[in-house]
N, C-alpha and C positions, 0 to 999 in steps of 0.2 A: 578246827573250830567246831563248836557245838551247833547242831541243827537249829536250836532255838535262837541263836544269834542271827541267822539268816532270816528267820521268820520275823524277828523284831525289826531288823533292818528294812525288810520289805514293807512291813506295816508302817514304819516311820516315813519311808519314802513316799508311800501312797498318801499318808496324811499330809505331808508337805506339798505334794502335787495338788491335792484337793484345796489346800489353803491358798496356794498360788493361783489356782483357777478362780476361786472366789474373789481374790484380790483383783485379778484382771477384769472380772465381770463388773466389779464395783467402780473401777476407775472411770469408765465413761459416765456412769451415773453421777459420780462425784463432780466431774467437770461440768456436766449439764446443770446440776444444782448450784454449783459455784457461780457460773455465769448468770443464771436466772436470778439468784439472790443478790449478787453484786450489782447487777444492772437494774433489777426490779425495785429493790429497796430505795435506790436513789430517786426513782421516778414516782413511786406510789405515795399518795397523800389522801386526805379526806375528800378533796374535790374530785378525785378519780371515781369515788363511789357515789357522789351526790350530784355532780354536774353532768350536763348533757354535752355531746361533742360540739366543738366550735366549728364554724364554717371553714372551708378549705383554705389553708394558708394562715389561719389565725391561731396564735399560740394559746395554750390553756385548755380548759374543758376537761371532761372525763368520759367514762363509759357507763354511766348510770343506766342507760337504755339496754346495754349489753349484759348487765348483771342478772336481770330477771329472765331474759330470753333463754339462756341455757337451762334454767330450772324448769321452765315451761316445756321446752322441747324434750328434755330428758324425761320429765314426768309423763308426757304423752307416750313416749317410746316405751317406758316401763309399764304403763297401763296395758299396752298391747302385748309386750314381749313376755312379761313375767307369767301370766296365766298360760299362754300358749306354750312357752318353754317348759314350764313345770309339768303340764299335762303330757306334752310330747315325751319328756324324759321318763315319766311314769310308764307310759305305754311301751317305750323301748326296753325298759327294765323288766316289766311284767310279762311282755310277750316277745322276749329276746329271740326266740327261735323262728318267728314267722317271717315270711317274705316282706310283708309290708313294714315290719319293724326294721328289717335290714335296709329297705329303701329309705325310710325316714332317717336312719342313722347316716346313710351315705349322703342324703340330701343335706343334713346338718353339717357334716364334715366338709362337703363341697362349698356350702354357703359361707362357712366360717373362713374359707380361704379366698373368697371372691374379693377383689379390691373394692375399697369403700366407694371409689368414684363410680364403679359399675352399679353399685346399689343406689347411688345417688341418681344416676341416669334412669334406672328402673323406676324409682320413686317419682322422678320427674314425669315419666310417661304415664303413670297411673294416678298421680295425685295433683299434678300441676297442669299438664296439658288439657285434660278434660274440663277443668274449671278455668283455664286460661289465667291463672293467678298463682303467684308464690304465696305460701302460707306457713304458719307455725305448725299446723296440722300435718302438712306434707313433710316437714322436717322431722316431726315425731314418728311418722311412718318409716322414714328412712333409717332413723336410729333404732327403732324397734326391730326392724328386719335384721340389723346387725347384732342385736342382743339375743335374739331367739336361739340361734345355734349354740351360743356359749352356755346359756341357761339350760337348754335341753340336754346337752352332753354332760354338763356338770351334774345335773339332777340324776341322769341315768347312772353315772359312775358311782355316785354316792349311795343311791338306792341299792345297787348291786353289792355294796360293802356291808349293808345291814345283814346280820346273821339270819339265815332262813328259818331258824327256830322261832324267832319272834313272829314271823308271818304264820308259821304252822301252829303256834300256840293260839293266836287269835282265831284262826280258822277252826281249831279244835273246840274253842269255846262257843262256836256257833256264829261267828261274824261272817258276813259275806266277804267276797274278795275285795270289793271296793272299800268296804268299811275297814278291813284289815290294813289296806294300803294307806288310807287317809287318817286312820286313828292310831296306828302302831308304827308302820314302816316309815311313812313320811315324817312324823315328828322325830323319829330317831336320827334321820339324816338332815334335819332342818338346819342345824348350825352350819354344816358344809354348804347347803343350798343357799343360805343367806350370804355366805362368803362368795359363792359363785355369782350371785346377783350383783354384789358390789363390784366384783371384777368386771362384769359386763358393763356396769355403769362407768367404771374407770376406762374401759375400752372405747366407749363412745364420747368420753368427756373431751378428748382432744381432736375429734374429727372435724374437718373443715370441708372436704370435697363434697360429701352428701348434702351439706347445708347450703352450699353454693348453688345447687340445682333445685333446692326445695324451699327452704325458708328465706333464702337469699340474704338480704340485709335491710336495715331500716335505721335511718339516722334520727328517728323520732321515737319517743317512748310509746309503746303499745302493748296491750295484753290480749289483743284479739287473736283468736285461733285461725281466723280466715284471712289475716293480713300478713305481709312479710314482717319478719321480726329479726332484731339484731341479736347476735350471739357473740360471746367472747372470742371464740376461735376465728370466726369470719372477720370480726373487727380487728383482731391482732394481725391476721393475714393482710387485710386491706391497709392497715397502718404500716406494716413492716415493708411492703413494696412501694410505699409512697416516697416522694423526694423530700419530705419535710422532717427535720430533725426532731421536732416536738412530738410528732406522731410516732417516730421510732422509740422515743422515750416512753410513750404511753403503751406501745406494743410490748415492751419489756415488763411494764407493770401488769398488763393483762396476762402475760405468760406466767408471772409470779402468782397471780390469783388462780389460774388454772392448776398449777402445780400444787398450790395449797388446798384446793378443793379435792384433788385426788388423794393427797396426804391425809386429810381429815376423814375422807370416806374410808380409807384403809384402817385408820384408827377406830372409826365407828364400827366397821365390820368385825375387828378383833374384839371390841367390847361386847357387841351383840352376841358373838359366838360364845364368848366365855359366860355371859349371863344365861344363854340358852342351855349350855352344857351344865351350868350350876343348877338350873331349875330341873333338868332331867335327872340329875344325880340324887335329888332329894327323894 
């Protein structure tokens, strides 16, 4: 047999192995989506978004109070995490050889692996116990701590991928190091950084444990930052472990809404990335 035959056979087997691996990875996702869609579509209606929760044991109602809560808590977390994460990533990329940069990188990697419940306990200690009250602000701090290492490491990796000639060209034209980074290097990596931010948002979208220790829950509608606030994840958790069938139905509807939020965030990230790449190519 010709040597080329064995090369083609090996290549075909490798492609087949990769295809089977992708298929096996997609099977759990397909089952999760199937169950959430099949159960959630039967339970969701207009009242789910417009009505408040009914008293315990009474059928009907919705999760109107839990729709605004996740937006507020995630927004607070983003306000804290995005600036800190991007600046940390810039420092790690620009001063990669320093000891402090290595320490920051190690801290980010370690924090990224810390269980979310531990972060919730930490946020409880610094944002709940001193004020003796659960609050939306405490929930935002917990989620922001979870977002920081993801954004920082993503920013660092993407900045390192920017060709060094772009930075050198800006410096040769008389720009300071800071101006070269913020006006040339950072815009070049912006599409990927935006994707990293959206991935960080998707990471915290389904978190329940940190919010149980911080924002807790609230069966009433509120937009106060200093009061306990209801979130979809905590509401779904509370309804799922309850003995009431109607609450189980609403928990499936809440799970469908959460999956939809993550899905639309992913689509938005792709759209924003393409638009930014298109603007940069002009």
